[in-house]
N, C-alpha and C positions, 0 to 999 in steps of 0.2 A: 093621275097622271101616267100616261107611257113610256115607255121608254124604248126606243129602237136601238140595239147594239148591234153596227156591222164588226164583221171581222173582214181586216183588210191583210192582203198577204203583200209584204214588202219584198220586192225581189233584191237581194243582197249582191255584191259580187266580190265577195270575200274568199280571196285566193285560196286554195288547197296549198298544205303543208308544204307542200313541194313550191311554190309559190313565195313562197314568205319571205324570199331571201331573193327577190326579182332585183335584178340588177341593172344600174344603169350603166350604159357601154359609155356614156360619156364622162363619168365617174374613174374611168380607169387611170391611171396615172402616166403622164408622158405620154400617151397615147392618142389615135384619131381612129374614134369609133360612130362608123357610119353605117346609115340604115338606107339604102334606097330599093324601091320595090321589092322587096324581097320575101316580106310575109312572116319572118322568122323572127324568134326574141330570143335572148339569151337569160338563164337562171342559174342562178346558183343554188346546189344542192346538195343532201348527203352523198357521202362517196361511200359505192358500197361497188369494191374493185377486186379483182380476183386476179391476180397474174397467171398470164398464160406461157410462162418461159417455160415450164415445163411438159406442157401440153401442146402448145402451137407448133408450126411449119416455120423454121425459121426460113427467113428471105435474108439477101446478102444484096443491096443497095449499095454498101461500099460509100466512096466517098461522091457525092452527087451522082450515082448512080438513082436507075429506077428499075421496079422490079413488077412485071404483071400477077396481079393475084383476084380470083374468082368470089366474090363475096358470098354466093352459095343461094340468093333470094333476089328478086328484082326491088331495088333500093330507088325509092324517089326521092329526086334531089331537085328542087325548083323546078318542079314541073316536068322531069323528063326521069326515066325509069333508067339505073344503070345493073347491069349484071357482074361488070367487073370495075376493076381499080388499077391505078399505076401506083405504088408503094412509092416516093420518093423517101430518099436518105436521109433529108433535110426538114424530117418532122411533119410531112406534108402526104397528102393522097389527090390525085387525080382521078374524075369518074370519067370512064371513057379511056380512050387512046390517044395517041398522037402527042402526047408530051416530050418537050424537050427538055432535059433537067440540066444540059449542061450551061445554060446562060440564066439559069434560075437559084442558084446556090445563095444569093444574097436579097434578103427580101427590102422592099420599100423602094422608093426612088427619090433624087435629090429634084427633080424636074416632072410633076404632074401636070401635062396642060391640058388635060382632061379635066381633072379633077383640081386646081391649083391650091384649095384648100386642105389638100393631105399631103403637101410636098413635105418631106422630112422621112415618109413613112407610110406607108399603107398596101394591104393583103392585094390590092388588084393593078399596083402600077405595072409590075413586070410583066404581065401575061393576065388573059383575061378568061381562059377556060374555068370550066368547073372544076372547083378544088376544095379540100380542107383543110384549115392550117390549125393542128391542135398546138405543135410547137416549132413555127418556122424559125431555124434559124442553121448556119454552116455547119449540120453534124457531120459525123464522120465514125461509121460504125465499122467500116473496115480497119479501125486504130485501138476499136475499143469495144465492149458490148453486144447488143445483138440485137438485131428486129422480128420479130413473128406475127404470125397470124392466125386467127383461126373463126370458123363458125359454129358454135356451140346452139345447142337449143333444139326443141322440138320445129318443124314446120309449121308455121305461121307466129312464131315467138321467137325466130332465132335472132342471133346477134352475129355480126361481122365484127370482129377485133384486131386490133393492130394494135401494136405494143414495143414501143422504143424501150428496151431492159438497160439501164445504165450505159447511154450511148453520149460519148463525149462530142464536142464542137472540135472543127478541125485543126490542129496544133492547139489542143488544150486537154486539160488534166481532167475538168468539170466533167459531172456525168446528170444526165437526167434520166428517170423512167417517168414513162407519161403513155397514156392509152388514149385510143379513140376506138371508137363504139357505135357502128351504123344498126338501130333498131328496125326488126320487119316489121313491117305492118303500120307503124303507126310514124315513120319517117323521122323521126328525132336520132338526135344526136349527140352522144356522152364525150367530154373531154374529162379524165380521170388522173389529176396530178397527184403521181404516188409518190417521188422522191427527186429533190434535186438538189444538187450541190450549191449553196448561197452564192450568189453571184454568176450562176451559167448563163453562159451565151457569149457567142464571139460576136456576131456582128449586129446585133440587134436581134430582137426577138418579136414575132408578129402571130396574132392569134384570132382565128375569125373565119367566117365561111364565105361561099361566093361562089355562084352562077355564071355571071359573066361581067361584063366591065359596069352595069347599070345595076346589076342585082346581086348586093353584098351584105353582109354582117361583120362589121369588123369590132372584136373584143376592145384591142388595144396592140397599137406600136409601142417598144419601149426601146428606147436607146441606151447603146453603150458603148464605149471605145473596147478595142480588144483586151486592157488588160482592169478595164474597170467595170465594176458590178453591177447589175441590173438595178433598175429602183426599187423601192421596199416597198413603194406602195402600188398596190394595182396589180401587178403581178401575182398570178394563183401561187398559193402556197402547197408543199406537200400537205396531201389531206383534204385537198379541196375540189372540188369538180362540178363544171358548167356543163348545161344541159340543153342545147340547142333545138326549140320547137315551134312548129306553128298552132300548137292547139291552143283553143281559147278556154280558160279555166271553166269550170262549169260550177255554179252556184252551192255551197258550202251549207248555208243555213238559208232559211223563212224564217221571219220576224213577222208576229202575228199579232196587230196590233187591235186593241178592243175603244172602239169608240162607241161613246154615249150620247145621247140627244134627247 
């Protein structure tokens, strides 16, 4: 009697190590994590952050202000290439030009007729332009801390870094140190949460990315009163990082099965 042995390769979509911390945005406490036609996903990754406070260019958005900054390379965001951003003093950047910060210092809205399920707070209710919200709160670098930007690295693998270093909310002594990094070539975005005074935020906190009113991914919106701390669950803690990527995980292993007949 003869036996026929066949080797069957089973393709296993086992995530790479960086994907092991895949986060379900809907699990963010007190938040509305939405995903509409965006193509992105958000992962929890190990933090590998270096402060640019001693090397970067200091920016001065002050209270509710905005400054123009050159990225240093073309960055593709929701299918559009951008070479510059406008750094907003309230913990986000606007891609391109034409941003009016004066009406957008408080995130969220109480009545969002376009998407009523987001009532209470959403990254896209106030305005719909391309924007990256790494710590959107009513911050005020004019009263403390500083904002820096820098583009380190070699052409082809450069990074555009924006860092809010010990910046407090308006009329508040709490502080936040957080980075946003745009990665050349991959189109990935990293948020590094480096240090936050417990309870930091004055008018609630929004975290997410948005290409338009219909293309966005929101990690969470966290509500609190002026004198109230943020929720203890869901809000990124110091030492945590989020990676926003469109990349599909590559297979990390193949299982070979021997079938005897």
